[in-house]
KOLVEXLO-750767 format. One record per residue (C-alpha): z, x, y; residue number from 1. Coordinates in nm, 2 decimals, always signed. Last residue first. Example, Ala and Ser with C-alpha at 12.3 -4.5 7.8 and 13.67 -1.06 7.14 Angstrom:
! residues 2
+--------+--------+--------+-----+
!     pz !     px !     py ! num !
+--------+--------+--------+-----+
!  +0.71 !  +1.37 !  -0.11 !   2 !
!  +0.78 !  +1.23 !  -0.45 !   1 !
+--------+--------+--------+-----+
***
This chain:
! residues 167
+--------+--------+--------+-----+
!     pz !     px !     py ! num !
+--------+--------+--------+-----+
!  -0.92 !  -3.28 !  +1.34 ! 167 !
!  -1.23 !  -3.45 !  +1.31 ! 166 !
!  -1.30 !  -3.23 !  +0.96 ! 165 !
!  -0.96 !  -3.37 !  +0.87 ! 164 !
!  -1.04 !  -3.69 !  +0.86 ! 163 !
!  -1.39 !  -3.68 !  +0.73 ! 162 !
!  -1.28 !  -3.48 !  +0.41 ! 161 !
!  -0.96 !  -3.74 !  +0.37 ! 160 !
!  -1.25 !  -4.11 !  +0.35 ! 159 !
!  -1.50 !  -3.84 !  +0.12 ! 158 !
!  -1.16 !  -3.83 !  -0.15 ! 157 !
!  -1.17 !  -4.03 !  -0.41 ! 156 !
!  -1.61 !  -4.13 !  -0.29 ! 155 !
!  -1.68 !  -3.76 !  -0.32 ! 154 !
!  -1.50 !  -3.60 !  -0.66 ! 153 !
!  -1.49 !  -3.78 !  -0.98 ! 152 !
!  -1.68 !  -4.10 !  -0.91 ! 151 !
!  -1.98 !  -3.95 !  -0.72 ! 150 !
!  -1.97 !  -3.63 !  -0.79 ! 149 !
!  -1.98 !  -3.76 !  -1.18 ! 148 !
!  -2.24 !  -3.97 !  -1.13 ! 147 !
!  -2.47 !  -3.80 !  -0.94 ! 146 !
!  -2.45 !  -3.48 !  -1.27 ! 145 !
!  -2.59 !  -3.82 !  -1.48 ! 144 !
!  -2.83 !  -3.93 !  -1.25 ! 143 !
!  -2.99 !  -3.65 !  -1.22 ! 142 !
!  -3.01 !  -3.50 !  -0.89 ! 141 !
!  -2.80 !  -3.21 !  -0.87 ! 140 !
!  -2.59 !  -3.21 !  -0.61 ! 139 !
!  -2.46 !  -3.13 !  -0.25 ! 138 !
!  -2.21 !  -3.22 !  +0.02 ! 137 !
!  -2.28 !  -3.20 !  +0.40 ! 136 !
!  -1.91 !  -3.31 !  +0.58 ! 135 !
!  -2.02 !  -3.35 !  +0.99 ! 134 !
!  -1.76 !  -3.15 !  +1.20 ! 133 !
!  -2.01 !  -2.85 !  +1.27 ! 132 !
!  -2.17 !  -2.83 !  +0.90 ! 131 !
!  -1.89 !  -2.87 !  +0.71 ! 130 !
!  -1.85 !  -2.81 !  +0.32 ! 129 !
!  -1.98 !  -2.82 !  +0.02 ! 128 !
!  -2.22 !  -2.68 !  -0.27 ! 127 !
!  -2.40 !  -2.75 !  -0.60 ! 126 !
!  -2.55 !  -2.45 !  -0.75 ! 125 !
!  -2.53 !  -2.64 !  -1.10 ! 124 !
!  -2.62 !  -2.37 !  -1.39 ! 123 !
!  -2.34 !  -2.23 !  -1.49 ! 122 !
!  -2.25 !  -2.63 !  -1.59 ! 121 !
!  -2.58 !  -2.50 !  -1.90 ! 120 !
!  -2.26 !  -2.37 !  -2.06 ! 119 !
!  -2.13 !  -2.76 !  -2.13 ! 118 !
!  -2.26 !  -3.03 !  -2.09 ! 117 !
!  -1.95 !  -3.22 !  -2.02 ! 116 !
!  -1.66 !  -3.06 !  -1.97 ! 115 !
!  -1.86 !  -2.79 !  -1.79 ! 114 !
!  -1.96 !  -3.05 !  -1.56 ! 113 !
!  -1.62 !  -3.11 !  -1.51 ! 112 !
!  -1.61 !  -2.77 !  -1.44 ! 111 !
!  -1.94 !  -2.72 !  -1.25 ! 110 !
!  -1.78 !  -3.04 !  -0.99 ! 109 !
!  -1.51 !  -2.83 !  -0.92 ! 108 !
!  -1.57 !  -2.51 !  -0.88 ! 107 !
!  -1.89 !  -2.66 !  -0.66 ! 106 !
!  -1.61 !  -2.85 !  -0.41 ! 105 !
!  -1.36 !  -2.65 !  -0.46 ! 104 !
!  -1.52 !  -2.39 !  -0.24 ! 103 !
!  -1.53 !  -2.58 !  +0.04 ! 102 !
!  -1.76 !  -2.35 !  +0.36 ! 101 !
!  -1.73 !  -2.39 !  +0.68 ! 100 !
!  -2.02 !  -2.35 !  +0.98 !  99 !
!  -2.27 !  -2.51 !  +0.63 !  98 !
!  -2.61 !  -2.39 !  +0.81 !  97 !
!  -2.69 !  -2.11 !  +0.57 !  96 !
!  -2.52 !  -2.24 !  +0.24 !  95 !
!  -2.69 !  -2.57 !  +0.30 !  94 !
!  -3.08 !  -2.40 !  +0.34 !  93 !
!  -3.00 !  -2.19 !  +0.03 !  92 !
!  -2.88 !  -2.43 !  -0.20 !  91 !
!  -3.12 !  -2.67 !  -0.10 !  90 !
!  -3.39 !  -2.45 !  -0.20 !  89 !
!  -3.52 !  -2.49 !  -0.56 !  88 !
!  -3.84 !  -2.42 !  -0.60 !  87 !
!  -3.85 !  -2.07 !  -0.87 !  86 !
!  -3.61 !  -2.25 !  -1.08 !  85 !
!  -3.21 !  -2.21 !  -0.99 !  84 !
!  -3.11 !  -2.58 !  -0.96 !  83 !
!  -2.95 !  -2.70 !  -0.72 !  82 !
!  -3.28 !  -2.88 !  -0.57 !  81 !
!  -3.19 !  -3.29 !  -0.60 !  80 !
!  -2.91 !  -3.52 !  -0.43 !  79 !
!  -2.79 !  -3.47 !  -0.08 !  78 !
!  -2.48 !  -3.64 !  +0.07 !  77 !
!  -2.46 !  -3.60 !  +0.47 !  76 !
!  -2.13 !  -3.78 !  +0.63 !  75 !
!  -1.98 !  -3.90 !  +0.91 !  74 !
!  -2.30 !  -3.96 !  +1.09 !  73 !
!  -2.23 !  -4.12 !  +1.46 !  72 !
!  -2.27 !  -3.81 !  +1.62 !  71 !
!  -2.60 !  -3.79 !  +1.51 !  70 !
!  -2.69 !  -3.38 !  +1.57 !  69 !
!  -2.59 !  -3.34 !  +1.23 !  68 !
!  -2.82 !  -3.58 !  +1.08 !  67 !
!  -3.12 !  -3.43 !  +1.29 !  66 !
!  -3.00 !  -3.06 !  +1.16 !  65 !
!  -2.99 !  -3.19 !  +0.79 !  64 !
!  -3.33 !  -3.27 !  +0.84 !  63 !
!  -3.49 !  -3.04 !  +1.03 !  62 !
!  -3.31 !  -2.79 !  +0.76 !  61 !
!  -3.42 !  -2.98 !  +0.40 !  60 !
!  -3.82 !  -2.98 !  +0.55 !  59 !
!  -3.80 !  -2.62 !  +0.67 !  58 !
!  -3.67 !  -2.56 !  +0.32 !  57 !
!  -3.95 !  -2.72 !  +0.15 !  56 !
!  -3.81 !  -2.85 !  -0.16 !  55 !
!  -4.01 !  -3.21 !  -0.11 !  54 !
!  -3.87 !  -3.49 !  +0.13 !  53 !
!  -3.67 !  -3.86 !  +0.04 !  52 !
!  -3.51 !  -3.98 !  +0.28 !  51 !
!  -3.22 !  -4.22 !  +0.31 !  50 !
!  -3.01 !  -4.31 !  +0.68 !  49 !
!  -2.63 !  -4.46 !  +0.79 !  48 !
!  -2.58 !  -4.61 !  +0.42 !  47 !
!  -2.25 !  -4.83 !  +0.53 !  46 !
!  -1.93 !  -4.73 !  +0.31 !  45 !
!  -1.77 !  -4.93 !  +0.10 !  44 !
!  -1.62 !  -4.76 !  -0.21 !  43 !
!  -1.94 !  -4.98 !  -0.35 !  42 !
!  -2.16 !  -4.97 !  -0.12 !  41 !
!  -2.11 !  -4.53 !  -0.15 !  40 !
!  -2.17 !  -4.62 !  -0.56 !  39 !
!  -2.52 !  -4.84 !  -0.48 !  38 !
!  -2.58 !  -4.54 !  -0.26 !  37 !
!  -2.53 !  -4.23 !  -0.45 !  36 !
!  -2.70 !  -4.47 !  -0.72 !  35 !
!  -2.95 !  -4.50 !  -0.55 !  34 !
!  -3.07 !  -4.10 !  -0.47 !  33 !
!  -3.02 !  -4.05 !  -0.85 !  32 !
!  -3.29 !  -4.28 !  -0.92 !  31 !
!  -3.54 !  -4.22 !  -0.74 !  30 !
!  -3.87 !  -4.30 !  -0.90 !  29 !
!  -3.93 !  -4.62 !  -0.65 !  28 !
!  -3.82 !  -4.47 !  -0.35 !  27 !
!  -4.02 !  -4.14 !  -0.49 !  26 !
!  -3.93 !  -3.82 !  -0.62 !  25 !
!  -4.19 !  -3.51 !  -0.76 !  24 !
!  -4.14 !  -3.24 !  -0.50 !  23 !
!  -3.73 !  -3.39 !  -0.49 !  22 !
!  -3.47 !  -3.30 !  -0.23 !  21 !
!  -3.29 !  -3.66 !  -0.21 !  20 !
!  -3.09 !  -3.76 !  +0.13 !  19 !
!  -2.89 !  -3.95 !  +0.24 !  18 !
!  -2.75 !  -4.06 !  +0.55 !  17 !
!  -2.37 !  -4.16 !  +0.54 !  16 !
!  -2.17 !  -4.41 !  +0.76 !  15 !
!  -1.82 !  -4.46 !  +0.66 !  14 !
!  -1.53 !  -4.74 !  +0.65 !  13 !
!  -1.20 !  -4.61 !  +0.48 !  12 !
!  -1.14 !  -4.32 !  +0.73 !  11 !
!  -0.86 !  -4.11 !  +0.52 !  10 !
!  -0.45 !  -4.10 !  +0.56 !   9 !
!  -0.49 !  -4.38 !  +0.27 !   8 !
!  -0.57 !  -4.12 !  +0.10 !   7 !
!  -0.31 !  -3.84 !  +0.12 !   6 !
!  -0.07 !  -4.13 !  +0.14 !   5 !
!  -0.21 !  -4.28 !  -0.24 !   4 !
!  -0.20 !  -3.87 !  -0.34 !   3 !
!  +0.19 !  -3.86 !  -0.22 !   2 !
!  +0.25 !  -3.63 !  +0.13 !   1 !
+--------+--------+--------+-----+
***
C-alpha cells in the first residue's frame, strides 16, 4: 500500500478532545493548546472538548477517563506535563491508562525534536497509544513542540490511527 493509499484509508473528519496540563496556563495564555486546535481545524477535524487542568494526576486521569468513555470522541491530544520536573505527571498517568502502547510515537517525536533542539530532546516523555479504542497522544506544551508533533506526526497520521484502532 502506498503512502497515499494508507492515508486515504483513514478517517477524514474526527472529533478530538484537547487537554492542556498546566499549573499556570489559562485559556488566554495557553498558546500550545490553541495551536493544537488551529491545526486540527485546518486539517478538517472538530474539537469535541477542550480543558485545562493543573498537573494533578487525579485530575488528568478523571478527564481522560471521561473522554475515553465518550464514544463520540475519536482521539485525545494532551499538551504539557511531559518533562522531568516534580510536577510533570502526564507521562505517568497516561502510560498507566494506555491499553496498547505506540512506542514509535514518542521515539519519532524525540528524534524529530533532536534535529531541532539537540540533546535536550531526551527531556521529553511524549507518549501515545490506545486507551481502549481511543487514540491518546501527549506532547510538551511549548508551541514549538506542539507544532512539531502536530505537523510531522499527528495530523498526517491521526485519521489512519483512528481507523486502525476501530478494527
